[in-house]
N, C-alpha and C positions, 0 to 999 in steps of 0.2 A: 474428532473422534473423542468419545467419553468413555470412562471406565468406572465401574462400580467397585468400591473397596468396603469390605465389612470389617468393622473394628468393634470389639467388645468394649462397652463403656458402662461403668457402674450406675445404678439407678440414681444415686445422689448427684452425680455429674449430669446425668440426663435432665433431671429437674432443673438444675442451674442453667444448663444449655438452653433449655426450652424457655426459661424466663428471660435470658439475655436476648435470644431470638425475638421473642415477642416485643421486648423493649426496643429493638431495632426495627421492628415492623416487618420481620422476615420469618419464614418458616424454618424448621430445623435444618433442612438440607441447604437452603440458600445461606443461612448463617454459617454453617460449617465450611461451605465453599468460599465464603468471604474471608474467613479466618485463615483458611489454608492459602488463599491467594495473597492476603496481606502479609503473611509470614514469609512466603516464598519471594515476595517482591523485595525483601530486604529492608534495611533501615531507611528512613526518609532522609533526604538531603537537608542541609541547612536551609535551602530555599523552599523546600516543600512543607516544612514544619509550620511556618506561619502563614502559608498560602490560604488556608481557610478563613483565618482571621482577616487577612487582607481583602478577601472577597466580600466578607460580611461588612466590613467598614466601607467599602466602595458601594455596596448596595444600599447602605443606610444613609448615604449622603451627609455624614457628619463632617463638618468642616475641620480643616487642620487645626485651627486655634482651639476648637472644642475638644478635639482628640488629644491635643497636647495638655489640656487641663486635667484630663483623665490620668495621665502618666506624669 
């Protein structure tokens, strides 16, 4: 089940909202839904924070020795 909620938002915030949505490749509705979902999910765990980085490193096939040189 879904529900529609109407919230008055000032024009200046709508412009910024639309810009952020476009940057994320989403329309306004999708972006707002993502914001609400992310906020309600709560803070990320210490395991979740670097997970995106770990996935990118694994996909890049950078060797451990080369990765160690970066850090």
